[in-house]
OpenMM code with the backbone's topology and positions (N, CA, C; nanometers):
from openmm import Vec3, app, unit

residues = "MET ALA VAL MET GLU VAL SER GLY GLY SER GLN SER PHE ASN ALA VAL ASN GLN MET ARG ILE LEU GLY ARG TRP MET ARG MET LEU THR ILE PRO ASN GLN SER SER VAL ALA LYS ALA PHE LEU GLU PHE GLU GLU ASP GLY ARG MET LYS PRO SER ALA TYR TYR ASP ARG VAL VAL ASP VAL MET GLU GLU LEU VAL LYS PHE THR LEU LEU THR ARG ASP VAL SER PRO HIS LEU VAL ASP ARG TYR SER GLU ARG LYS GLU SER ALA ASP GLU LEU SER LYS ARG VAL ASN GLN LYS SER ILE".split()
positions = [
    Vec3(1.0724, 5.6207, 9.2102),
    Vec3(1.1060, 5.6861, 9.0870),
    Vec3(1.1608, 5.5807, 8.9912),
    Vec3(1.1179, 5.5883, 8.8678),
    Vec3(1.1723, 5.5044, 8.7620),
    Vec3(1.2589, 5.5933, 8.6737),
    Vec3(1.3728, 5.5422, 8.6330),
    Vec3(1.4651, 5.6197, 8.5512),
    Vec3(1.4717, 5.5577, 8.4115),
    Vec3(1.4367, 5.6400, 8.3114),
    Vec3(1.4446, 5.5957, 8.1726),
    Vec3(1.4994, 5.7094, 8.0878),
    Vec3(1.5591, 5.6712, 7.9772),
    Vec3(1.6220, 5.7708, 7.8910),
    Vec3(1.5984, 5.7297, 7.7460),
    Vec3(1.5780, 5.8279, 7.6623),
    Vec3(1.5804, 5.8052, 7.5184),
    Vec3(1.6924, 5.8914, 7.4619),
    Vec3(1.7569, 5.8407, 7.3590),
    Vec3(1.8649, 5.9182, 7.2992),
    Vec3(1.8627, 5.9010, 7.1478),
    Vec3(1.9221, 5.9961, 7.0815),
    Vec3(1.9284, 5.9914, 6.9362),
    Vec3(2.0434, 5.9071, 6.8859),
    Vec3(2.1378, 5.8769, 6.9719),
    Vec3(2.2547, 5.7988, 6.9326),
    Vec3(2.2624, 5.6692, 7.0096),
    Vec3(2.3821, 5.6342, 7.0469),
    Vec3(2.4015, 5.5096, 7.1207),
    Vec3(2.3609, 5.5273, 7.2663),
    Vec3(2.3468, 5.4150, 7.3354),
    Vec3(2.3070, 5.4193, 7.4759),
    Vec3(2.4173, 5.4808, 7.5607),
    Vec3(2.3744, 5.5634, 7.6557),
    Vec3(2.4667, 5.6208, 7.7523),
    Vec3(2.3997, 5.6159, 7.8877),
    Vec3(2.4626, 5.5480, 7.9805),
    Vec3(2.4016, 5.5364, 8.1122),
    Vec3(2.4459, 5.6489, 8.2049),
    Vec3(2.5261, 5.7426, 8.1563),
    Vec3(2.5654, 5.8552, 8.2402),
    Vec3(2.4442, 5.9379, 8.2815),
    Vec3(2.3540, 5.9625, 8.1870),
    Vec3(2.2357, 6.0441, 8.2175),
    Vec3(2.1459, 5.9741, 8.3187),
    Vec3(2.1188, 5.8452, 8.2991),
    Vec3(2.0312, 5.7756, 8.3935),
    Vec3(2.0967, 5.7637, 8.5298),
    Vec3(2.2269, 5.7481, 8.5350),
    Vec3(2.2956, 5.7419, 8.6642),
    Vec3(2.2869, 5.8751, 8.7376),
    Vec3(2.3001, 5.9840, 8.6659),
    Vec3(2.2885, 6.1162, 8.7284),
    Vec3(2.1453, 6.1418, 8.7765),
    Vec3(2.0459, 6.0990, 8.6980),
    Vec3(1.9064, 6.1143, 8.7410),
    Vec3(1.8801, 6.0309, 8.8661),
    Vec3(1.9389, 5.9138, 8.8732),
    Vec3(1.9237, 5.8270, 8.9909),
    Vec3(1.9815, 5.8973, 9.1142),
    Vec3(2.0972, 5.9583, 9.1005),
    Vec3(2.1591, 6.0318, 9.2117),
    Vec3(2.0713, 6.1491, 9.2541),
    Vec3(2.0190, 6.2245, 9.1575),
    Vec3(1.9311, 6.3371, 9.1905),
    Vec3(1.8055, 6.2893, 9.2617),
    Vec3(1.7504, 6.1786, 9.2175),
    Vec3(1.6318, 6.1233, 9.2834),
    Vec3(1.6586, 6.0895, 9.4285),
    Vec3(1.7743, 6.0307, 9.4547),
    Vec3(1.8081, 5.9985, 9.5946),
    Vec3(1.8239, 6.1247, 9.6770),
    Vec3(1.8843, 6.2289, 9.6203),
    Vec3(1.9000, 6.3548, 9.6931),
    Vec3(1.7641, 6.4168, 9.7254),
    Vec3(1.6645, 6.3903, 9.6406),
    Vec3(1.5297, 6.4424, 9.6641),
    Vec3(1.4460, 6.3448, 9.7463),
    Vec3(1.5118, 6.2421, 9.8036),
    Vec3(1.4501, 6.1421, 9.8896),
    Vec3(1.3456, 6.0599, 9.8170),
    Vec3(1.3644, 6.0383, 9.6913),
    Vec3(1.2724, 5.9547, 9.6155),
    Vec3(1.3220, 5.8111, 9.6197),
    Vec3(1.2304, 5.7184, 9.6387),
    Vec3(1.2660, 5.5782, 9.6305),
    Vec3(1.2880, 5.5461, 9.4831),
    Vec3(1.4074, 5.5100, 9.4494),
    Vec3(1.4416, 5.4834, 9.3102),
    Vec3(1.4513, 5.3328, 9.2905),
    Vec3(1.3720, 5.2809, 9.1980),
    Vec3(1.3710, 5.1365, 9.1767),
    Vec3(1.5038, 5.0924, 9.1154),
    Vec3(1.5418, 4.9667, 9.1371),
    Vec3(1.6699, 4.9182, 9.0843),
    Vec3(1.6737, 4.9109, 8.9314),
    Vec3(1.5598, 4.8845, 8.8687),
    Vec3(1.5545, 4.8687, 8.7246),
    Vec3(1.5612, 5.0044, 8.6543),
    Vec3(1.6134, 5.0067, 8.5331),
    Vec3(1.6171, 5.1296, 8.4534),
    Vec3(1.6180, 5.0914, 8.3068),
    Vec3(1.5919, 5.1892, 8.2210),
    Vec3(1.5864, 5.1615, 8.0782),
    Vec3(1.6496, 5.2762, 8.0010),
    Vec3(1.7109, 5.2414, 7.8904),
    Vec3(1.7689, 5.3394, 7.7998),
    Vec3(1.7375, 5.2944, 7.6574),
    Vec3(1.6760, 5.3831, 7.5789),
    Vec3(1.6383, 5.3499, 7.4417),
    Vec3(1.7304, 5.4255, 7.3467),
    Vec3(1.8193, 5.3511, 7.2840),
    Vec3(1.9120, 5.4120, 7.1882),
    Vec3(1.8418, 5.4325, 7.0540),
    Vec3(1.8849, 5.5345, 6.9814),
    Vec3(1.8271, 5.5668, 6.8498),
    Vec3(1.6745, 5.5665, 6.8564),
    Vec3(1.6236, 5.6431, 6.9506),
    Vec3(1.4798, 5.6454, 6.9778),
    Vec3(1.3983, 5.6827, 6.8546),
    Vec3(1.4539, 5.7590, 6.7650),
    Vec3(1.3804, 5.8003, 6.6455),
    Vec3(1.3411, 5.6806, 6.5581),
    Vec3(1.4072, 5.5675, 6.5763),
    Vec3(1.3745, 5.4466, 6.5005),
    Vec3(1.2733, 5.3579, 6.5726),
    Vec3(1.2426, 5.3881, 6.6976),
    Vec3(1.1636, 5.2989, 6.7823),
    Vec3(1.0159, 5.3362, 6.7951),
    Vec3(0.9708, 5.4376, 6.7216),
    Vec3(0.8320, 5.4822, 6.7341),
    Vec3(0.7615, 5.4827, 6.5996),
    Vec3(0.6317, 5.4497, 6.6035),
    Vec3(0.5462, 5.4541, 6.4848),
    Vec3(0.5106, 5.5988, 6.4540),
    Vec3(0.4497, 5.6201, 6.3392),
    Vec3(0.4074, 5.7550, 6.2991),
    Vec3(0.3058, 5.8151, 6.3962),
    Vec3(0.2232, 5.7289, 6.4571),
    Vec3(0.1218, 5.7780, 6.5504),
    Vec3(0.1784, 5.8053, 6.6900),
    Vec3(0.3114, 5.7845, 6.7090),
    Vec3(0.3759, 5.8125, 6.8365),
    Vec3(0.3856, 5.6930, 6.9293),
    Vec3(0.3285, 5.5818, 6.8907),
    Vec3(0.3336, 5.4609, 6.9744),
    Vec3(0.4660, 5.3892, 6.9531),
    Vec3(0.5193, 5.3338, 7.0604),
    Vec3(0.6463, 5.2629, 7.0521),
    Vec3(0.6283, 5.1289, 6.9821),
    Vec3(0.7219, 5.0962, 6.8950),
    Vec3(0.7171, 4.9700, 6.8215),
    Vec3(0.7487, 4.8526, 6.9151),
    Vec3(0.6886, 4.7358, 6.8881),
    Vec3(0.7258, 4.6176, 6.9664),
    Vec3(0.8745, 4.5851, 6.9453),
    Vec3(0.9463, 4.5702, 7.0550),
    Vec3(1.0900, 4.5419, 7.0471),
    Vec3(1.1409, 4.5065, 7.1863),
    Vec3(1.2681, 4.4722, 7.1938),
    Vec3(1.3297, 4.4472, 7.3242),
    Vec3(1.3290, 4.5752, 7.4082),
    Vec3(1.3430, 4.6923, 7.3436),
    Vec3(1.3363, 4.8192, 7.4173),
    Vec3(1.1973, 4.8375, 7.4791),
    Vec3(1.0945, 4.8085, 7.4008),
    Vec3(0.9577, 4.8203, 7.4505),
    Vec3(0.9370, 4.7285, 7.5711),
    Vec3(0.9821, 4.6043, 7.5585),
    Vec3(0.9704, 4.5090, 7.6695),
    Vec3(1.0395, 4.5617, 7.7942),
    Vec3(1.1549, 4.6233, 7.7762),
    Vec3(1.2316, 4.6768, 7.8896),
    Vec3(1.1559, 4.7916, 7.9567),
    Vec3(1.0954, 4.8789, 7.8771),
    Vec3(1.0165, 4.9896, 7.9320),
    Vec3(0.8992, 4.9349, 8.0139),
    Vec3(0.8318, 4.8330, 7.9616),
    Vec3(0.7207, 4.7717, 8.0349),
    Vec3(0.7712, 4.7091, 8.1649),
    Vec3(0.8852, 4.6403, 8.1598),
    Vec3(0.9437, 4.5819, 8.2808),
    Vec3(0.9694, 4.6888, 8.3873),
    Vec3(1.0258, 4.8011, 8.3455),
    Vec3(1.0558, 4.9100, 8.4389),
    Vec3(0.9272, 4.9633, 8.5010),
    Vec3(0.8241, 4.9831, 8.4198),
    Vec3(0.6996, 5.0379, 8.4721),
    Vec3(0.6299, 4.9393, 8.5662),
    Vec3(0.6361, 4.8097, 8.5333),
    Vec3(0.5793, 4.7108, 8.6246),
    Vec3(0.6498, 4.7131, 8.7599),
    Vec3(0.7817, 4.7255, 8.7566),
    Vec3(0.8571, 4.7306, 8.8821),
    Vec3(0.8228, 4.8559, 8.9614),
    Vec3(0.8036, 4.9679, 8.8929),
    Vec3(0.7648, 5.0915, 8.9605),
    Vec3(0.6306, 5.0740, 9.0320),
    Vec3(0.5347, 5.0117, 8.9649),
    Vec3(0.4037, 4.9883, 9.0266),
    Vec3(0.4187, 4.8980, 9.1494),
    Vec3(0.4975, 4.7932, 9.1379),
    Vec3(0.5169, 4.7016, 9.2509),
    Vec3(0.5813, 4.7726, 9.3697),
    Vec3(0.6854, 4.8515, 9.3449),
    Vec3(0.7506, 4.9241, 9.4535),
    Vec3(0.6563, 5.0276, 9.5147),
    Vec3(0.5743, 5.0899, 9.4313),
    Vec3(0.4775, 5.1877, 9.4825),
    Vec3(0.3786, 5.1197, 9.5759),
    Vec3(0.3276, 5.0049, 9.5344),
    Vec3(0.2328, 4.9321, 9.6185),
    Vec3(0.2970, 4.8866, 9.7492),
    Vec3(0.4224, 4.8462, 9.7444),
    Vec3(0.4911, 4.7977, 9.8640),
    Vec3(0.5266, 4.9092, 9.9620),
    Vec3(0.5502, 5.0289, 9.9125),
    Vec3(0.6046, 5.1345, 9.9983),
    Vec3(0.5116, 5.2521, 10.0254),
    Vec3(0.4016, 5.2638, 9.9556),
    Vec3(0.3216, 5.3865, 9.9699),
    Vec3(0.2648, 5.4074, 10.1091),
    Vec3(0.2300, 5.3004, 10.1786),
    Vec3(0.1736, 5.3171, 10.3127),
    Vec3(0.2792, 5.3398, 10.4202),
    Vec3(0.4046, 5.3155, 10.3883),
    Vec3(0.5116, 5.3321, 10.4868),
    Vec3(0.6061, 5.4466, 10.4510),
    Vec3(0.5707, 5.5258, 10.3506),
    Vec3(0.6618, 5.6323, 10.3077),
    Vec3(0.6941, 5.7327, 10.4178),
    Vec3(0.6000, 5.7725, 10.5055),
    Vec3(0.6392, 5.8652, 10.6124),
    Vec3(0.7496, 5.8076, 10.7015),
    Vec3(0.7442, 5.6792, 10.7267),
    Vec3(0.8468, 5.6131, 10.8079),
    Vec3(0.9808, 5.6089, 10.7333),
    Vec3(0.9775, 5.5878, 10.6030),
    Vec3(1.1009, 5.5738, 10.5252),
    Vec3(1.1768, 5.7049, 10.5085),
    Vec3(1.1074, 5.8164, 10.5127),
    Vec3(1.1747, 5.9456, 10.4938),
    Vec3(1.1945, 6.0222, 10.6239),
    Vec3(1.1575, 5.9625, 10.7361),
    Vec3(1.1734, 6.0253, 10.8670),
    Vec3(1.3206, 6.0217, 10.9077),
    Vec3(1.3746, 6.1357, 10.9457),
    Vec3(1.5156, 6.1439, 10.9834),
    Vec3(1.5304, 6.2050, 11.1222),
    Vec3(1.6145, 6.1418, 11.2003),
    Vec3(1.6431, 6.1908, 11.3356),
    Vec3(1.6938, 6.3345, 11.3319),
    Vec3(1.7846, 6.3623, 11.2408),
    Vec3(1.8461, 6.4955, 11.2363),
    Vec3(1.7440, 6.6054, 11.2105),
    Vec3(1.6310, 6.5717, 11.1515),
    Vec3(1.5278, 6.6716, 11.1267),
    Vec3(1.4221, 6.6748, 11.2369),
    Vec3(1.4179, 6.5708, 11.3195),
    Vec3(1.3218, 6.5658, 11.4300),
    Vec3(1.3748, 6.6312, 11.5558),
    Vec3(1.5034, 6.6209, 11.5792),
    Vec3(1.5560, 6.6686, 11.7067),
    Vec3(1.5500, 6.8212, 11.7146),
    Vec3(1.5305, 6.8665, 11.8313),
    Vec3(1.5259, 7.0102, 11.8549),
    Vec3(1.6524, 7.0537, 11.9257),
    Vec3(1.6937, 7.1740, 11.8969),
    Vec3(1.8066, 7.2279, 11.9728),
    Vec3(1.7555, 7.2670, 12.1113),
    Vec3(1.8457, 7.2844, 12.2045),
    Vec3(1.8067, 7.3241, 12.3407),
    Vec3(1.7328, 7.4573, 12.3379),
    Vec3(1.7774, 7.5505, 12.2562),
    Vec3(1.7107, 7.6807, 12.2463),
    Vec3(1.5689, 7.6670, 12.1917),
    Vec3(1.5507, 7.5850, 12.0886),
    Vec3(1.4179, 7.5663, 12.0311),
    Vec3(1.3236, 7.5019, 12.1327),
    Vec3(1.3739, 7.4039, 12.2061),
    Vec3(1.2941, 7.3378, 12.3082),
    Vec3(1.2559, 7.4367, 12.4180),
    Vec3(1.3492, 7.5160, 12.4618),
    Vec3(1.3230, 7.6144, 12.5661),
    Vec3(1.2164, 7.7145, 12.5216),
    Vec3(1.2274, 7.7611, 12.3999),
    Vec3(1.1279, 7.8567, 12.3481),
    Vec3(0.9901, 7.7934, 12.3393),
    Vec3(0.9850, 7.6662, 12.3068),
    Vec3(0.8579, 7.5987, 12.2892),
    Vec3(0.7874, 7.5709, 12.4226),
    Vec3(0.8625, 7.5351, 12.5265),
    Vec3(0.7989, 7.4919, 12.6517),
    Vec3(0.7978, 7.5973, 12.7616),
    Vec3(0.8829, 7.6948, 12.7574),
    Vec3(0.8871, 7.7956, 12.8634),
    Vec3(0.7716, 7.8938, 12.8488),
    Vec3(0.7115, 7.9241, 12.9622),
    Vec3(0.6006, 8.0182, 12.9618),
    Vec3(0.6524, 8.1524, 13.0091),
    Vec3(0.6135, 8.2568, 12.9400),
    Vec3(0.6540, 8.3905, 12.9797),
    Vec3(0.5594, 8.4460, 13.0846),
    Vec3(0.4337, 8.4039, 13.0800),
    Vec3(0.3372, 8.4485, 13.1813),
    Vec3(0.2325, 8.3379, 13.2033),
    Vec3(0.1695, 8.3462, 13.3213),
    Vec3(0.0675, 8.2466, 13.3548),
    Vec3(-0.0689, 8.3064, 13.3428),
] * unit.nanometer
topology = app.Topology()
chain = topology.addChain("A")
for resn in residues:
    res = topology.addResidue(resn, chain)
    for name in ("N", "CA", "C"):
        topology.addAtom(name, app.Element.getBySymbol(name[0]), res)
């Protein structure tokens, strides 16, 4: 997951930090990089395209990192989200699964 924010005023990293926490709770791999575009209304052309700027460069950096992390982790994601606490069975569940009521 990549975390980015646009705002109408000054930069605030509270929103991106909260999104990062939510992403972790949803077991999403969250890349270390993030971006926040302050006064976003000044950063876009009439056609909706973002103007060349340090903010634009930062957004591109974040997206490049997201692609790199995706390529590095996509084949191992089942291993990364596997948890012992969700694999183990209780004694009752195991008994129900393996005990035969009739032959």
